[in-house]
C-alpha positions in Angstrom: -9.5 -10.7 -15.0 -11.9 -11.5 -12.3 -12.8 -9.3 -9.4 -14.2 -10.3 -6.0 -15.3 -7.5 -3.7 -17.1 -6.2 -0.6 -17.5 -2.8 0.8 -13.9 -2.8 2.3 -11.8 -4.4 -0.4 -11.5 -5.9 -3.8 -9.5 -9.0 -4.9 -8.4 -9.2 -8.6 -7.7 -12.5 -10.2 -7.6 -14.6 -7.0 -7.0 -17.7 -9.2 -3.6 -16.6 -10.5 -1.0 -19.2 -9.6 2.4 -17.6 -8.8 3.9 -17.3 -5.3 3.5 -13.5 -5.4 0.7 -11.7 -3.7 0.4 -7.9 -4.5 -1.3 -5.6 -2.0 -2.3 -2.0 -2.2 -3.3 -0.7 1.2 -4.1 2.9 0.1 -5.7 2.2 -3.3 -8.7 4.6 -3.4 -10.1 7.8 -1.9 -13.6 6.5 -1.5 -15.6 7.6 1.6 -18.5 5.2 2.4 -21.8 7.0 2.5 -22.4 5.9 6.1 -19.6 8.2 7.2 -20.8 11.9 7.1 -22.8 11.2 4.0 -19.7 10.2 2.1 -17.9 13.5 2.7 -15.1 14.1 5.2 -15.5 17.9 4.9 -12.3 18.6 3.0 -12.1 20.0 -0.5 -12.2 17.9 -3.7 -8.6 18.9 -4.5 -7.5 17.6 -1.1 -9.3 14.4 -1.7 -7.1 13.9 -4.8 -3.9 14.4 -2.8 -1.7 11.8 -1.2 -3.4 12.5 2.2 -6.5 10.6 1.0 -4.9 7.7 -0.9 -1.7 6.7 -2.8 -2.2 8.2 -6.3 -1.1 5.8 -9.0 -0.5 2.8 -6.7 -3.4 0.8 -7.7 -2.5 1.1 -11.4 1.0 0.1 -10.7 -0.1 -2.8 -8.6 -2.6 -4.0 -11.2 0.1 -4.0 -14.0 2.6 -5.6 -11.7 0.3 -8.4 -10.6 -0.6 -9.1 -14.2 3.1 -9.5 -15.1 3.8 -11.6 -12.0 0.7 -13.8 -12.6 -0.3 -12.8 -9.1 -3.5 -12.1 -7.3 -4.0 -8.6 -6.0 -6.0 -7.3 -3.0 -6.7 -3.7 -2.3 -8.7 -1.6 0.0 -11.7 0.4 -1.3 -11.8 3.2 1.3 -9.7 6.3 2.0 -6.9 6.2 4.4 -8.5 9.3 6.0 -11.5 7.2 7.0 -9.2 4.7 8.8 -5.7 3.7 7.8 -5.4 0.0 7.0 -1.6 0.2 7.2 -1.7 1.0 10.9 -2.2 -1.2 13.9 -5.5 -0.9 15.8 -3.8 0.9 18.7 -1.7 3.2 16.5 -2.4 6.9 17.3 -2.4 7.7 13.6 -5.1 5.2 12.8 -7.6 8.0 12.2 -6.0 11.2 11.2 -7.4 14.6 12.3 -4.7 16.7 10.6 -2.6 15.5 7.7 0.1 17.6 5.8 -1.6 20.8 6.7 -5.2 19.8 6.1 -7.7 19.5 8.9 -10.1 16.6 8.5 -13.4 18.0 9.9 -15.3 14.6 10.0 -12.5 13.2 12.2 -12.1 16.2 14.6 -14.6 14.9 17.2 -14.5 11.3 16.4 -15.6 9.0 19.2 -14.4 5.6 20.2 -17.7 4.1 18.9 -17.1 5.7 15.5 -13.6 4.2 15.4 -14.9 0.8 16.4 -17.5 0.9 13.6 -14.8 1.8 11.0 -12.6 -1.0 12.4 -15.5 -3.6 12.2 -16.8 -2.6 8.7 -13.5 -1.7 6.9 -10.2 -2.3 8.6 -10.7 -5.8 10.0 -12.5 -7.3 6.9 -9.6 -6.1 4.7 -7.1 -7.8 7.0 -9.1 -11.0 7.3 -9.3 -11.2 3.5 -5.6 -10.4 3.0 -4.6 -13.1 5.5 -6.9 -15.7 3.9 -5.4 -14.8 0.5 -1.8 -15.0 1.8 -2.5 -18.4 3.4 -3.6 -19.9 0.0 -0.2 -21.6 -0.3 2.8 -22.0 2.1 5.4 -20.2 0.0 3.6 -16.8 -0.6 5.7 -13.7 -1.1 4.0 -10.4 -0.3 4.7 -7.3 -2.4 3.1 -4.2 -1.1 2.7 -1.2 -3.4 2.5 2.4 -2.2 3.3 5.8 -3.7 4.8 8.9 -2.1 4.5 12.6 -3.0 7.5 14.4 -4.4 7.3 17.2 -1.8 5.3 17.7 1.4 4.2 21.2 2.2 7.1 23.4 3.5 9.6 20.6 3.0 12.4 20.0 0.5 11.8 18.0 -2.6 12.5 14.3 -2.3 15.1 13.0 -4.7 14.2 9.3 -4.9 12.2 7.8 -7.8 11.4 4.7 -5.8 11.8 3.7 -2.2 12.2 0.3 -0.7 11.0 0.1 2.9 11.7 -2.8 5.2 12.0 -3.9 8.8 15.4 -4.9 10.2 13.5 -8.1 11.2 13.6 -9.2 7.5 15.9 -7.8 4.9 16.1 -10.9 2.7 14.5 -9.4 -0.4 14.6 -5.7 0.3 18.3 -5.2 0.4 19.1 -7.0 -2.8 16.1 -5.3 -4.4 17.6 -1.9 -3.6 20.8 -2.9 -5.3 19.1 -4.4 -8.3 16.9 -1.3 -8.9 19.9 1.0 -8.5 21.8 -1.0 -11.1 19.1 -0.1 -13.6 19.9 3.6 -13.1 17.1 4.5 -10.7 17.5 6.7 -7.7 16.4 4.4 -4.9 15.6 5.2 -1.3 16.9 2.8 1.3 14.1 3.0 3.9 13.3 6.4 2.4 11.3 8.6 2.2 10.4 7.2 5.7 11.3 4.2 7.9 9.8 0.9 6.8 8.4 -0.6 9.9 5.5 0.1 12.3 4.3 -2.5 14.8 0.9 -3.7 13.6 1.2 -2.5 10.0 0.2 -4.7 7.1 3.7 -6.2 6.5 4.2 -6.7 10.2 0.8 -8.6 10.5 0.9 -10.6 7.3 4.6 -11.2 6.6 6.9 -10.6 9.6 4.6 -12.4 12.0 4.6 -15.6 9.9 8.0 -15.4 8.3 6.7 -14.7 4.8 9.2 -13.1 2.4 8.2 -9.6 1.6 9.0 -6.2 0.0 7.3 -2.8 0.2 7.8 -0.6 -2.8 7.0 3.2 -2.8 6.9 4.8 -6.2 7.0 8.6 -6.5 3.6 9.6 -7.5 4.4 12.2 -10.1 6.0 9.4 -12.1 2.8 7.3 -12.1 0.2 10.1 -12.6 -1.3 8.4 -15.7 -2.2 4.9 -16.9 0.9 4.8 -19.2 3.3 5.6 -16.3 1.6 3.1 -14.0 1.9 0.3 -16.6 5.5 1.2 -17.3 6.4 1.0 -13.7 4.6 -2.3 -13.2 6.4 -3.7 -16.2 9.7 -2.3 -15.0 9.4 -3.7 -11.5 8.2 -7.2 -12.4 11.4 -8.7 -13.9 13.6 -7.2 -11.2 11.4 -8.7 -8.5 11.4 -12.1 -10.2 15.2 -12.0 -10.5 15.8 -11.0 -6.9 13.4 -13.7 -5.6 15.1 -16.3 -7.8 18.6 -15.3 -6.7 17.5 -15.3 -3.0 16.9 -19.0 -2.9 13.8 -18.4 -0.8 
């Protein structure tokens, strides 16, 4: 495994040769030290919650990329600093309140602060992702995320895995839902939330250029440790390969 990195992102095994490109937008909960001394003002337990990153997603993505012989790119900053899976004009780009937790470092954020976070984190990640996606004309993007079993004051979510997609491109997502369900999994069809936001990562790097794509959300209590993360990476890989092969894309 080889790793290329800067302060915004890391690329694992860029040299791998398959069509697949695995992405993890919400990979870490790191807060750069140039932002409030590396502390957003929330508790350590909150920084371990889904509000700060997608727990387990990086481990799943790493195992999946290995099985697919695919490069992987992931962010290296918390979604609470700035969300790389949002367009630059999205009102949730920098969250001030998330699932009941106030983010003190973001409460009085200025336009200049947001511009600095865009320039130093958000934009470099997307430039690197697009460069990696453009390495060959037949790239297929697989975005890995995780979701929490239960938001505060909400009912438990029943799905083990969710496949999110835009109605603009269902070529891989719809057959993937059926294929995963056939293995006995409880699969969300655009659940636990809708799968498209203008300007999000799939919109920018797949829909805009016509690249085949899937976005997979794994429930994070199922991938809380390294064994679970590897198990899910190994479970997803052959199903993804079969669905792509059968699609004729």
